[in-house]
Each structure stands twice: as C-alpha cells, then as structure tokens.
Backbone as CSV, one residue per row, in Angstrom:
resi,resn,N_x,N_y,N_z,CA_x,CA_y,CA_z,C_x,C_y,C_z
1,MET,-4.272,47.169,5.366,-4.383,46.696,6.737,-3.852,45.145,6.623
2,ARG,-3.438,44.636,7.859,-2.828,43.383,7.898,-3.749,42.456,7.929
3,SER,-3.119,41.079,7.902,-4.212,39.826,7.972,-4.069,39.426,9.570
4,ARG,-4.953,38.621,9.652,-5.124,38.136,11.233,-3.779,37.334,11.686
5,THR,-3.201,36.635,10.771,-2.011,35.798,11.298,-0.618,36.717,11.414
6,GLU,-1.120,37.541,10.588,0.447,38.452,10.427,0.391,39.373,11.849
7,SER,-0.855,39.877,12.223,-0.921,41.034,13.350,-0.650,40.153,14.683
8,THR,-1.091,39.065,14.842,-0.883,38.303,16.113,0.433,38.001,16.519
9,GLY,1.349,37.969,15.689,2.464,37.417,15.938,2.876,36.160,16.666
10,CYS,1.878,35.265,16.418,1.772,34.008,17.229,2.461,32.938,16.343
11,ARG,3.226,33.116,15.364,3.656,31.946,14.677,4.969,31.603,15.366
12,SER,5.269,30.348,15.686,6.343,30.021,16.542,7.336,29.212,15.775
13,LYS,8.348,29.240,15.983,9.607,28.258,15.042,9.620,26.797,15.816
14,VAL,9.324,26.610,16.971,9.482,25.652,17.791,7.938,24.797,17.573
15,PRO,8.280,23.344,17.081,7.079,22.487,16.958,6.184,22.327,18.306
16,LEU,4.896,22.041,18.087,4.227,21.843,19.164,4.576,20.773,20.284
17,ARG,4.153,20.854,21.271,4.717,19.952,22.175,4.405,18.341,21.994
18,LYS,2.906,18.330,21.526,2.602,17.028,21.235,3.009,16.317,20.021
19,ASP,3.881,16.845,19.219,4.629,16.369,18.102,5.800,15.947,18.390
20,GLN,6.188,16.623,19.430,8.075,16.462,19.619,8.502,14.912,19.748
21,GLY,7.494,13.944,20.088,7.861,12.508,20.571,7.515,11.476,19.468
22,GLN,7.125,11.945,18.253,6.394,11.119,17.242,7.752,10.352,16.749
23,ALA,8.906,10.801,16.467,9.969,10.301,15.977,10.631,9.082,16.951
24,THR,10.774,9.544,18.117,10.970,8.657,19.223,10.429,7.518,19.409
25,VAL,9.164,7.679,19.483,8.076,6.366,19.088,8.426,5.530,18.024
26,GLU,8.443,6.126,16.828,8.208,5.761,15.530,9.667,4.868,15.722
27,PHE,10.798,5.504,16.119,12.131,4.731,16.104,12.151,3.443,17.040
28,ALA,11.558,3.659,18.232,11.611,2.521,19.189,10.709,1.357,18.857
29,LEU,9.842,1.449,17.900,8.769,0.695,17.449,9.548,-0.100,16.303
30,VAL,10.278,0.650,15.351,11.105,-0.181,14.331,12.384,-0.841,15.062
31,LEU,12.794,-0.340,16.100,14.070,-0.842,16.690,13.650,-2.173,17.435
32,LEU,12.223,-2.163,17.824,11.801,-3.458,18.606,11.599,-4.362,17.431
33,ALA,10.897,-3.919,16.470,10.482,-5.081,15.331,12.081,-5.465,14.793
34,PHE,13.195,-4.992,14.500,14.165,-5.299,13.844,14.786,-6.269,14.848
35,LEU,15.002,-5.821,16.143,15.725,-6.778,17.432,14.920,-7.932,17.452
36,ALA,13.643,-8.217,17.145,12.807,-9.211,17.141,13.169,-10.316,15.969
37,VAL,13.440,-9.488,14.848,13.834,-10.520,13.738,15.272,-10.722,13.920
38,VAL,15.967,-10.017,14.656,17.582,-10.676,14.826,17.268,-11.613,15.758
39,ALA,16.698,-11.600,16.610,16.284,-12.788,17.975,16.164,-13.747,17.451
40,GLY,14.998,-13.709,16.456,14.450,-14.998,15.930,15.120,-15.862,14.808
41,LEU,15.831,-14.984,14.221,17.176,-15.949,13.200,18.132,-16.045,13.858
42,GLY,18.534,-15.602,15.113,19.703,-16.208,16.211,18.864,-17.584,16.581
43,ALA,17.714,-17.434,17.058,17.057,-18.880,17.544,17.101,-19.899,16.755
44,LEU,16.657,-19.251,15.331,16.749,-20.400,14.210,18.123,-21.094,13.836
45,ALA,19.063,-20.368,13.941,20.578,-20.817,13.541,20.941,-21.550,14.589
46,ASP,20.738,-21.536,15.777,21.019,-22.168,16.988,20.430,-23.366,16.844
47,PHE,19.041,-23.376,16.490,18.205,-24.748,16.502,18.708,-25.428,15.120
48,GLY,19.093,-24.696,14.101,19.714,-25.692,12.995,21.017,-26.277,13.460
49,ARG,22.248,-25.398,14.169,23.491,-25.829,14.415,23.155,-27.082,15.454
50,SER,22.415,-27.159,16.165,22.419,-27.981,17.224,21.877,-29.269,16.587
51,GLY,21.449,-29.285,15.292,21.058,-30.569,14.663,19.308,-30.906,14.974
52,ALA,19.095,-30.167,15.791,17.435,-30.480,16.024,16.605,-29.888,14.864
53,LEU,17.011,-29.170,14.076,16.451,-28.607,12.605,16.329,-30.021,11.752
54,SER,17.197,-30.777,11.711,17.455,-31.607,10.671,16.552,-33.150,11.357
55,ASN,16.696,-32.969,12.642,15.930,-34.360,13.386,14.474,-33.926,13.187
56,HIS,13.989,-32.710,13.193,12.710,-32.702,13.130,12.266,-32.819,11.850
57,ALA,13.117,-32.383,10.769,12.678,-32.587,9.306,12.644,-34.179,9.047
58,ALA,13.574,-34.710,9.431,13.232,-36.381,9.453,12.348,-36.964,10.044
59,TYR,11.896,-36.488,11.173,10.822,-37.127,12.022,9.521,-36.545,11.388
60,GLY,9.716,-35.566,10.779,8.172,-35.105,9.941,8.024,-35.960,8.555
61,ALA,9.528,-36.233,7.901,9.409,-36.792,6.759,9.152,-38.152,7.115
62,SER,9.234,-38.812,8.270,9.133,-40.313,8.306,7.383,-40.499,8.400
63,HIS,6.579,-39.589,8.844,5.473,-39.926,8.976,4.468,-39.406,7.657
64,HIS,5.222,-39.056,6.378,4.733,-38.983,5.130,3.897,-40.459,4.915
65,VAL,2.621,-40.305,4.254,2.132,-41.453,3.941,2.482,-42.008,2.375
66,GLY,3.087,-41.210,1.508,3.400,-41.777,0.395,2.343,-41.568,-0.707
67,GLY,2.739,-41.165,-2.042,1.864,-41.075,-3.038,1.003,-39.697,-3.175
68,GLU,0.685,-39.303,-4.033,-0.032,-38.096,-4.313,-1.304,-37.890,-3.581
69,THR,-2.150,-38.890,-3.561,-3.259,-38.895,-2.540,-2.994,-39.048,-0.909
70,GLY,-1.864,-39.882,-0.671,-1.049,-39.747,0.545,-0.774,-38.481,1.247
71,ALA,-0.138,-37.587,0.212,0.491,-36.345,0.684,-0.719,-35.492,1.241
72,TRP,-1.752,-35.588,0.281,-2.940,-34.840,0.632,-3.533,-35.294,1.923
73,ALA,-3.596,-36.537,2.128,-4.020,-37.145,3.633,-3.154,-36.703,4.796
74,ASP,-2.223,-36.494,4.284,-1.213,-36.142,5.406,-1.139,-34.617,5.769
75,VAL,-1.257,-33.984,4.743,-1.755,-32.421,5.109,-2.548,-32.258,5.670
76,LEU,-3.783,-32.755,5.644,-5.331,-32.825,6.054,-5.424,-33.580,7.485
77,ALA,-4.631,-34.250,7.510,-4.612,-35.289,9.119,-3.874,-34.106,9.917
78,TYR,-3.058,-33.353,9.222,-2.001,-32.686,10.204,-2.814,-31.445,10.894
C-alpha cells in the first residue's frame, strides 16, 4: 500500500506563491542600506572637502575648558 503523500501526487516542483518574493525583498532592503551608507560617506567627504569639518572641530576644541576635571565638565555640560 502506498503512503498518503505518494498516492495524492500533489508534490509540486514550483515554490509556493507566498515564498517567491522573499529574495527580492531582502535584496531591496540590503540595497537601500548600502545606498544609505554610500550617501552618508559621500556627504561626509563633501563636508570634509569644503573645510567645514575642520572648522567645526576647531570651534569645538576652542570650547574645551582645560585640565582633567575641565574635560569632564565640558563633556557633562554638553
């Protein structure tokens, strides 16, 4: 006697409809994350190339109080 799964002949080689788009969705999510990283690095490079990054660092360093306790006071006050 055959088993139930063999006698029904319902095994299909085609994947179920609900599983077909999973790889596409995963690819889209990874692609969006990668593009966000690339855009962020591009913005950071443009920010550094224009000199704004060094100006911002110099401005932040000018507010440093000085000394070990002054560094903690500066961090906590920020």
